[in-house]
C-alpha positions as YAML, in Angstrom:
chain: A
units: angstrom
residues:
- id: 1
  name: MET
  ca: [44.61, 21.95, -19.56]
- id: 2
  name: LYS
  ca: [46.62, 21.94, -22.75]
- id: 3
  name: LEU
  ca: [43.92, 20.09, -24.71]
- id: 4
  name: ALA
  ca: [42.07, 23.27, -25.69]
- id: 5
  name: GLU
  ca: [45.23, 24.65, -27.30]
- id: 6
  name: LEU
  ca: [45.78, 21.43, -29.24]
- id: 7
  name: LEU
  ca: [42.18, 21.29, -30.43]
- id: 8
  name: ALA
  ca: [42.43, 24.92, -31.61]
- id: 9
  name: GLU
  ca: [44.97, 23.73, -34.18]
- id: 10
  name: PHE
  ca: [42.17, 21.76, -35.85]
- id: 11
  name: GLU
  ca: [39.79, 24.73, -36.16]
- id: 12
  name: GLY
  ca: [39.09, 25.58, -39.77]
- id: 13
  name: ALA
  ca: [40.98, 22.57, -41.11]
- id: 14
  name: ASP
  ca: [39.26, 20.49, -43.74]
- id: 15
  name: PRO
  ca: [38.82, 16.78, -42.97]
- id: 16
  name: GLU
  ca: [41.88, 15.75, -44.98]
- id: 17
  name: GLU
  ca: [44.05, 18.24, -43.09]
- id: 18
  name: SER
  ca: [42.59, 17.06, -39.77]
- id: 19
  name: LEU
  ca: [43.44, 13.44, -40.59]
- id: 20
  name: GLU
  ca: [46.97, 14.46, -41.53]
- id: 21
  name: MET
  ca: [47.30, 16.33, -38.24]
- id: 22
  name: LEU
  ca: [46.15, 13.24, -36.30]
- id: 23
  name: VAL
  ca: [48.70, 11.14, -38.15]
- id: 24
  name: ASP
  ca: [51.36, 13.69, -37.19]
- id: 25
  name: PHE
  ca: [50.23, 13.40, -33.56]
- id: 26
  name: SER
  ca: [50.70, 9.63, -33.75]
- id: 27
  name: GLU
  ca: [54.45, 10.21, -33.81]
- id: 28
  name: ARG
  ca: [54.20, 12.17, -30.53]
- id: 29
  name: LEU
  ca: [52.81, 9.35, -28.38]
- id: 30
  name: PRO
  ca: [55.41, 8.84, -25.66]
- id: 31
  name: PRO
  ca: [56.37, 5.31, -24.73]
- id: 32
  name: ALA
  ca: [54.63, 3.86, -21.71]
- id: 33
  name: ALA
  ca: [56.60, 3.31, -18.52]
- id: 34
  name: PRO
  ca: [58.50, 0.03, -18.18]
- id: 35
  name: GLY
  ca: [56.08, -2.78, -17.43]
- id: 36
  name: ARG
  ca: [53.25, -0.95, -19.14]
- id: 37
  name: ASP
  ca: [53.60, -2.30, -22.62]
- id: 38
  name: ALA
  ca: [51.36, -4.44, -24.76]
- id: 39
  name: SER
  ca: [53.14, -7.66, -23.76]
- id: 40
  name: ALA
  ca: [52.56, -7.02, -20.05]
- id: 41
  name: VAL
  ca: [49.04, -5.64, -20.29]
- id: 42
  name: ASN
  ca: [46.17, -7.11, -18.38]
- id: 43
  name: ALA
  ca: [42.73, -7.11, -19.97]
- id: 44
  name: GLY
  ca: [41.58, -4.26, -17.72]
- id: 45
  name: CYS
  ca: [43.73, -1.73, -19.58]
- id: 46
  name: ARG
  ca: [42.34, -2.53, -23.03]
- id: 47
  name: ILE
  ca: [39.71, -0.21, -24.48]
- id: 48
  name: GLN
  ca: [37.09, -2.76, -25.51]
- id: 49
  name: GLU
  ca: [35.17, -0.36, -27.77]
- id: 50
  name: CYS
  ca: [38.20, 0.01, -30.07]
- id: 51
  name: GLN
  ca: [38.91, -2.45, -32.83]
- id: 52
  name: THR
  ca: [42.52, -1.29, -32.64]
- id: 53
  name: PRO
  ca: [44.20, -2.69, -29.54]
- id: 54
  name: VAL
  ca: [44.44, 0.42, -27.34]
- id: 55
  name: TYR
  ca: [45.88, -0.01, -23.85]
- id: 56
  name: LEU
  ca: [45.35, 2.93, -21.53]
- id: 57
  name: TRP
  ca: [46.48, 3.70, -17.99]
- id: 58
  name: VAL
  ca: [44.90, 6.59, -16.08]
- id: 59
  name: ASP
  ca: [46.68, 7.80, -12.96]
- id: 60
  name: VAL
  ca: [45.78, 10.64, -10.60]
- id: 61
  name: ALA
  ca: [48.41, 11.98, -8.22]
- id: 62
  name: GLU
  ca: [47.96, 15.09, -6.11]
- id: 63
  name: GLY
  ca: [44.82, 15.91, -8.09]
- id: 64
  name: LYS
  ca: [46.62, 15.86, -11.45]
- id: 65
  name: VAL
  ca: [45.74, 13.42, -14.19]
- id: 66
  name: ARG
  ca: [48.40, 11.48, -16.04]
- id: 67
  name: LEU
  ca: [47.76, 9.22, -19.02]
- id: 68
  name: GLU
  ca: [49.89, 6.56, -20.62]
- id: 69
  name: ALA
  ca: [48.96, 4.44, -23.58]
- id: 70
  name: VAL
  ca: [50.16, 1.81, -26.01]
- id: 71
  name: VAL
  ca: [48.68, 1.92, -29.51]
- id: 72
  name: PRO
  ca: [50.11, 0.15, -32.57]
- id: 73
  name: GLU
  ca: [51.97, 2.29, -35.07]
- id: 74
  name: GLN
  ca: [49.96, 0.55, -37.81]
- id: 75
  name: SER
  ca: [46.88, 2.50, -36.64]
- id: 76
  name: PRO
  ca: [48.03, 6.11, -37.04]
- id: 77
  name: THR
  ca: [44.59, 7.74, -36.78]
- id: 78
  name: VAL
  ca: [43.72, 6.04, -33.50]
- id: 79
  name: ARG
  ca: [47.29, 6.43, -32.23]
- id: 80
  name: GLY
  ca: [47.15, 10.13, -33.11]
- id: 81
  name: PHE
  ca: [43.87, 10.61, -31.26]
- id: 82
  name: VAL
  ca: [45.28, 8.90, -28.18]
- id: 83
  name: ALA
  ca: [48.51, 10.93, -28.41]
- id: 84
  name: LEU
  ca: [46.44, 14.12, -28.60]
- id: 85
  name: LEU
  ca: [44.63, 13.11, -25.41]
- id: 86
  name: VAL
  ca: [47.80, 12.02, -23.59]
- id: 87
  name: GLU
  ca: [49.51, 15.31, -24.39]
- id: 88
  name: GLY
  ca: [46.43, 17.46, -23.87]
- id: 89
  name: ILE
  ca: [45.05, 15.93, -20.67]
- id: 90
  name: SER
  ca: [48.17, 14.97, -18.74]
- id: 91
  name: GLY
  ca: [48.58, 17.41, -15.88]
- id: 92
  name: ALA
  ca: [44.93, 18.46, -15.92]
- id: 93
  name: GLU
  ca: [42.76, 18.72, -12.82]
- id: 94
  name: LYS
  ca: [40.13, 16.05, -12.21]
- id: 95
  name: SER
  ca: [37.36, 18.65, -12.66]
- id: 96
  name: GLU
  ca: [38.70, 19.61, -16.09]
- id: 97
  name: VAL
  ca: [38.61, 15.99, -17.24]
- id: 98
  name: ALA
  ca: [35.05, 15.59, -15.96]
- id: 99
  name: GLY
  ca: [34.01, 18.42, -18.28]
- id: 100
  name: LEU
  ca: [35.41, 16.86, -21.46]
- id: 101
  name: PRO
  ca: [32.92, 16.33, -24.28]
- id: 102
  name: ASP
  ca: [32.01, 12.72, -25.03]
- id: 103
  name: ASP
  ca: [32.42, 13.18, -28.78]
- id: 104
  name: PHE
  ca: [35.60, 14.78, -30.09]
- id: 105
  name: LEU
  ca: [34.99, 14.23, -33.80]
- id: 106
  name: PRO
  ca: [33.15, 17.56, -34.28]
- id: 107
  name: LEU
  ca: [36.02, 19.36, -32.54]
- id: 108
  name: LEU
  ca: [38.48, 17.67, -34.89]
- id: 109
  name: GLY
  ca: [36.34, 18.37, -37.96]
- id: 110
  name: LEU
  ca: [35.95, 14.65, -38.61]
- id: 111
  name: SER
  ca: [32.26, 14.01, -37.90]
- id: 112
  name: GLU
  ca: [31.48, 13.22, -41.51]
- id: 113
  name: THR
  ca: [34.78, 11.52, -42.31]
- id: 114
  name: LEU
  ca: [35.19, 8.77, -39.75]
- id: 115
  name: GLY
  ca: [32.67, 5.96, -39.48]
- id: 116
  name: MET
  ca: [30.53, 4.78, -36.61]
- id: 117
  name: THR
  ca: [33.05, 2.13, -35.54]
- id: 118
  name: ARG
  ca: [35.82, 4.69, -35.14]
- id: 119
  name: ARG
  ca: [33.44, 7.11, -33.41]
- id: 120
  name: ARG
  ca: [32.44, 4.38, -30.93]
- id: 121
  name: GLY
  ca: [36.09, 3.59, -30.26]
- id: 122
  name: PHE
  ca: [37.02, 7.24, -29.69]
- id: 123
  name: GLN
  ca: [34.03, 7.68, -27.36]
- id: 124
  name: GLY
  ca: [35.10, 4.54, -25.49]
- id: 125
  name: ILE
  ca: [38.53, 6.07, -24.88]
- id: 126
  name: ILE
  ca: [37.01, 9.30, -23.52]
- id: 127
  name: SER
  ca: [34.52, 7.37, -21.37]
- id: 128
  name: ARG
  ca: [37.30, 5.27, -19.85]
- id: 129
  name: ILE
  ca: [39.38, 8.34, -19.03]
- id: 130
  name: LYS
  ca: [36.47, 10.19, -17.42]
- id: 131
  name: ARG
  ca: [35.29, 7.13, -15.49]
- id: 132
  name: GLU
  ca: [38.73, 6.25, -14.11]
- id: 133
  name: VAL
  ca: [39.53, 9.85, -13.17]
- id: 134
  name: ALA
  ca: [36.21, 10.10, -11.30]
- id: 135
  name: GLN
  ca: [36.98, 6.89, -9.40]
- id: 136
  name: LYS
  ca: [40.49, 7.88, -8.32]
- id: 137
  name: THR
  ca: [41.42, 10.18, -5.48]
...
């Protein structure tokens, strides 16, 4: 899984640098497949824990996980976090996803920087990914 490599980039960074890195990741979020955009989204794809409208699709094919998401550009921190997950988790095995931590803020060096609302939203994204991967064959 590529996620470990991406998270290693955050090691030793101060919170300001980590936020800048997340903003940079926001530009790397690939567009969702046709038909999977915010205008065509059903309520089941929305991450309810996030104040930012985050739409997430979790697919598993041949044991490999694939993520797609739509997150507004006006929310670069959340969009960056989602882009980090999409890039880092896509192609992973189901067992690797099951072992993901529930709280990524310490790994990003942002535990003290981002508030409880953002933490709850980020945890909601991780929970959704893990839950859907576990349910899919």
